[in-house]
N, C-alpha and C positions, 0 to 999 in steps of 0.2 A: 596509495590512491588519492588523489588529488583532492585538494580542502574548496571548495563550492565560495569562493570567497565570496561572490558578488553575493548571495545571498544573505554570510556574515557582515559585509559592511552597511548592506539593508532591516540585522534586525541593531547593527550599533548606533546608527543614526541618529535613533533617537529620545528627546529629554527624560531627567528624569522619572518614576515613575512618582504614583498620586502621590503616596504613601514619605517618599520621599520629600518629594514640595509639602506634604503637612507637615513631617518633623521641622523642615527648615524654615517656615513660617512662623512655630514656635518657638525655635529658636530669639530668632526676631523677637520676638513680639515676651519672653520674657525679660530676655536683654536689657528689654525699650526701658519694661517694669524699673528693672534693677536698675536703672539710673535717672528715669524718671520721677521716681520715688521716692530718692533718695535726697532728706534734704544736706549731707557736708556738699553737693554738686547746685543748692538753688539761687546762690553765685551768680554760679556760670553761665555764656551765651555756649551753649552747642548742641548741635544736629548729631543724629543717629540715621546711620544708614547703613547698605549692604553693599556692598562694590565687589570684585571678581567675575570669577564664573559663576555663580549662582545668577544675581539680579542677572545672567549676560548668556541667558541658556543657554550656557557649553560646561557646565559638573556634568560626569557621571560619579554613578555611587562608593568608588577608588578614591577619588578625589576626592573628599565627601568634605572638611573644614571649613565652613563658612566665616569671611572677611565680613567685621565690622565698622565701620568706621564712622567717631564719635570725634564731629569734629572740630574742635574750640572754637570760637567765630569773635569770642573778644573781642581783636584785635589783627590787625592785617598782618603774618612778617613781608615781609619785600625782601626782591632780589633780583639782581640786576645787571642782563645779561649784552652780549651784545653794542647794538648803536644806544643803547642805558646803562651803558656801564659807565657815562663818565654822569649822571642825574642821581641826585638824591629823594628823598621822601617825598618831600620840600616841591619839588620841580615838575615833580610828579601832581600834584596835588593830595599827598595823601595826609592829613593829621599823625603824628606822632602816636602813639600806643600807650601813655598815661600807670595803665593801672596797676596791677599787683597781680593779676594772674599770671603765671607763667604755664608752657612746656610739660617740664615733669614735673611739678604742684598737681596739674590736672588730671598727671594718668596716677601720680598717690592718691588720691585723692576718685577714681573712677576705677580703680584695683579693691580702696578697701570699699565702695559701694559693691562692687559686683562680691567681692567677697562676703557686707554682706546678707545678701540675697540666696549666695549658692554653700557656704560656707569656705573651712578654707577647704579642707578637700577639691574638689574640683574646680577651684583657681591659682591659676600654678604663673610668674609673673616673669618672662622670654625680654633679650633687648627692644624687641622691637613693640614685642603684640601681649599680652593679657589672654593666654590660655584659657577656655573651659570644652573639662569632658563632654564626650557627651552623655546622655539620660534617656531612657527606654523612654518619653514624647523628644526629644532635644538632639540636635546631632553636635559635632564638634567646633566651637566656637577659638575665631586669633579674633577681640576685640585691641584694636588698634585707635589709644588715642592722637590727636593729630590735631595739627593750627591750621587759621587758611593761612597756605601762604597765594601769593602773587609774585612771580616770574614775570621784568615789566621787557620786553624786543627793542622798546623804545619809549621816545614823551607818551606816544599814544595811544601803545599795542600790549597789550601784559596779558596771557595766562593766569587763569586763576587754581590754584590743585592745592593740595595737602602735604604737613613735612611734618613729617613723624618725627620720633625722639628716641638714643640707642644708649640704651642702661651703660651697655660698656666702650660707643663712642661718641658723650657730647654735644662733644664741637661739629661730630659729623651733622651734613644737610641732607638727608636724605628724604627726597618727593617720589610723589605718583598724583595722576592726573586721574579717579575712577570715573569720575562725571561727565571728561573728553571719553575712556574709553568703549566707555555705552552706547556715546552717543555714533562713536564711528562706526563699531563692531552691529550695532543695528546696522548703521548704510550702508555697510557693506554684507551685506543678510541681502536685502534687501537688491540690492544690486548681482546683485548674484545667482536669483530668485528658493531666495535665503537656505542655499547650497553650506556657504563657507561654514555657517557653524554645525550646520550638520557632521560638512570635514572634517571637525574640530572638534565633533564627542569622537568618531572614527577611530580618530588619529591619536585620543588618547586613547582607550578604547585598549586599541592595537602592539597600547605601548607596555599597559597595562600587564599584558596577557606579556607580552614579551621578557619583560623583569617577570613576572610569576616564574619563566622558567629558563630562564638566567640567560636567554639569551642578549640584554645589557642594562647598566641600570638604570634607575632613573632618571627622568627626563622632569627640568618643570614644567609643568603643565602651560602657564605664563607663555613661557618660551615656544612651551608646540601650538594653541589658541596667535600670538604676537606673527610668530616664522609664516604660517596662512594665512595670514591677514594681512602679507605683504605681495603675497599669487597674486597678478592679474586675475580677474572679475574673467577673462575669457576662457581660462584654462578649468573654471568649477561647470562649463556649456558642454561637457561631453555626454554621453548615451547613456551611460554608466553607474554606476558608485565608483569600480575596478580602472576603467575609467577615468573615471576625475580623483581618483586618489594617486592613480599611477604621476599621470600631468603633476597634480599637486611633486613630490615628495621626489620630482624629477627636474623640479622649477626652486623648491629649497636648495636640492643638495648643488643646481648649479651654477645658483646665486653666493651659499654660502660659500664656497671654497677655497674663493680668490680670500688676502685681507682688503680687502677693498671696499666690500658689504660693510663694515668696520666704523667707517662716518657715514655710509649713504643715504639719503632722504627715499632711497629705493627699501632700508630696512628699518620701521620704525613698530617702538609698540603699537599697540591699541590705539593708544588716544591720539599718535598721531605726534607727540612734544615727545620725546623722548626716545636716540639711538636702541638698537634693540640689543645690539651688541657696543653700548657707549665701554668707557673703564668706570669697574664697580659694581655692573651687573655680575652677577649671580651665575651667570654663564659668557659662553664666545662663539660667534662665528662656530666652529670648529667642532664647539658643543651639537647645533644641530644640522649640520653636516651629517658628521658622525650617527644620529640618530633618522634622518632619510636615506641614507645607504644603510646601516642595516636595514628598515623600514621592508625599502625594497626590495632587497637581500629576504624575507622574513617571510613575506608575499607571496619573493618569486617571478617575479616583473623583466627582470632580466640575467 
């Protein structure tokens, strides 16, 4: 018997349950309290905030890790690209930082503060994030110590993001733009009559089911969210969820099957600051294309 995909998609587009939302809020509060109340961090100036799928409301239960940024704001890191390559920090009016705080040292102290609060058992340090296991009241969390980074595009224009420290590759620069991610995702959602985030949640749940049934290997949820973000708004304006999903998958498949999309402004991360398929990403356009095709066939669109 054919599956009623319209009913399935209508069940899948909703946000997380109230119980999961409460656990998310408990997780954020507990981590914030652990860091704000620890004396070893009292000399730092930093912000603590959630980033990723939970504050963006694109999370589904399977992808339940909470991402928490702990952003060191004592100084700005500066990076010069494009027309700003030959500039210096004095050229753009920035005073060089001459304090003692460093991102690796800050990460060490954040880890110790979390161990002080939760014990050694639930806390595990990874190369980029410090992982905290879930409890009956809270969700799994990835705590990401980072530092404010300004990427200068010209003498007068800069994008403010965060830079992470990778323990295994300490000289590597890893840039993220979590605040832009939230702003751009909300704008896209408003422009599509709130259908963008619903389609993202549907496709994440579809991916989970396909993985559970051995149809595909796991696909990063960030890749799914960003791929859908690049779909033109009119593809979300259909009369049914089945038609919207069909049109979105078709666009992603056709748009990513050629390597022409790799350095294209038509395929950006949700933040609009980075190419989705740039070198150094944990995925490729072939991964997005393969997922779109597999999902298309799984649902039986053609």
